[in-house]
C-alpha positions as CSV (number, residue, x, y, z in Angstrom):
1,M,-0.3,20.8,4.5
2,S,2.3,18.0,3.8
3,S,2.9,16.8,0.3
4,R,2.0,13.6,-0.1
5,L,3.7,10.5,-1.4
6,G,1.5,7.5,-3.3
7,I,2.7,4.3,-4.1
8,L,0.8,1.5,-6.4
9,L,2.5,-2.2,-5.3
10,A,1.2,-4.4,-8.0
11,S,4.2,-7.3,-7.4
12,G,4.7,-9.6,-5.5
13,P,7.2,-11.4,-3.5
14,E,8.7,-12.4,-6.7
15,E,10.2,-9.2,-7.7
16,G,10.7,-8.4,-4.3
17,D,9.9,-5.0,-4.3
18,L,8.4,-4.4,-1.1
19,P,12.2,-3.9,1.0
20,L,12.2,-0.4,-1.6
21,V,8.7,0.5,-1.1
22,E,9.4,0.2,2.2
23,A,12.4,2.5,2.2
24,V,10.8,5.0,0.6
25,A,8.2,5.0,2.5
26,R,10.5,5.7,5.6
27,A,12.5,8.1,3.5
28,A,9.1,9.9,3.1
29,L,7.6,9.5,6.2
30,A,11.4,10.8,8.0
31,Q,10.5,14.6,5.9
32,G,7.1,14.4,7.1
33,R,5.6,13.7,4.1
34,Q,2.1,11.3,4.2
35,V,2.3,8.3,2.7
36,G,-0.4,6.4,0.8
37,L,0.1,2.7,-0.1
38,F,-2.0,0.7,-2.4
39,L,-2.1,-2.9,-3.0
40,M,-3.6,-5.0,-6.0
41,D,-2.8,-7.7,-8.6
42,A,0.3,-9.6,-7.2
43,G,0.9,-6.7,-4.9
44,C,-2.1,-7.7,-2.2
45,S,0.2,-10.4,-1.4
46,W,2.2,-8.1,1.0
47,A,-0.8,-7.4,2.7
48,L,-0.1,-9.6,6.0
49,D,3.6,-9.2,5.9
50,G,5.3,-7.6,9.4
51,R,6.8,-5.0,6.9
52,L,3.6,-3.9,5.5
53,Q,2.4,-4.2,9.1
54,A,5.1,-1.5,10.5
55,L,5.0,0.9,8.1
56,I,1.3,1.1,8.7
57,R,2.0,1.5,12.7
58,D,4.3,4.2,12.0
59,G,1.5,6.1,9.9
60,V,1.4,5.2,6.4
61,E,-2.3,4.7,5.4
62,A,-2.4,1.0,3.5
63,T,-6.1,0.0,1.2
64,I,-6.1,-3.0,-1.0
65,C,-8.2,-3.7,-3.8
66,A,-10.8,-5.9,-2.4
67,M,-11.8,-7.7,-5.8
68,D,-8.1,-8.6,-6.1
69,A,-7.7,-10.1,-3.0
70,E,-10.8,-12.2,-2.9
71,A,-9.8,-13.5,-6.5
72,R,-6.4,-14.6,-5.0
73,G,-8.6,-16.3,-2.2
74,L,-6.9,-14.4,0.4
75,D,-8.5,-13.7,4.1
76,V,-9.9,-10.1,3.2
77,A,-11.6,-10.0,7.3
78,A,-8.3,-10.9,8.7
79,I,-6.2,-8.3,6.5
80,A,-9.3,-5.6,7.3
81,A,-8.2,-6.5,11.4
82,A,-4.4,-6.1,10.4
83,G,-5.7,-2.2,9.6
84,V,-5.5,-2.1,5.9
85,H,-8.4,-0.9,4.0
86,L,-10.7,-2.6,2.0
87,G,-11.0,-0.4,-1.3
88,S,-11.8,-0.1,-4.9
89,Q,-9.8,1.2,-8.1
90,H,-11.8,4.5,-7.0
91,D,-9.5,4.8,-4.2
92,H,-6.6,4.2,-6.3
93,A,-7.8,6.7,-8.2
94,R,-8.4,9.2,-5.4
95,L,-4.7,8.5,-4.4
96,V,-3.2,9.6,-7.3
97,R,-5.4,12.9,-7.3
98,D,-4.9,13.6,-4.3
99,S,-0.5,12.5,-3.8
100,H,2.1,15.1,-4.9
101,R,4.5,12.2,-6.1
102,F,3.5,8.8,-7.6
103,L,5.2,5.8,-7.7
104,C,4.4,2.4,-9.3
105,F,6.0,-0.8,-8.2
106,A,4.5,-3.4,-10.7
């Protein structure tokens, strides 16, 4: 079994962390690692970003905190249709548990 990298993205466009998350995720994928990404808080704003969609197409498993997305007035149906799993903090906890390494961008 390949190792798994977990990433929490809780920062929004103001911090501009998505390019770094994208680079780290792509490097991990290139090494044959599984990558799981959890979006919460301001990070929910990245859910429909084309760069995230490209990561999903390339094998990143992305989950968003549905409660945070709804609280921010985001279209959860569009998010789900884009391939982002609607989850909860339970999914976040499982990602932490199942990851060999875990990075947080907040």
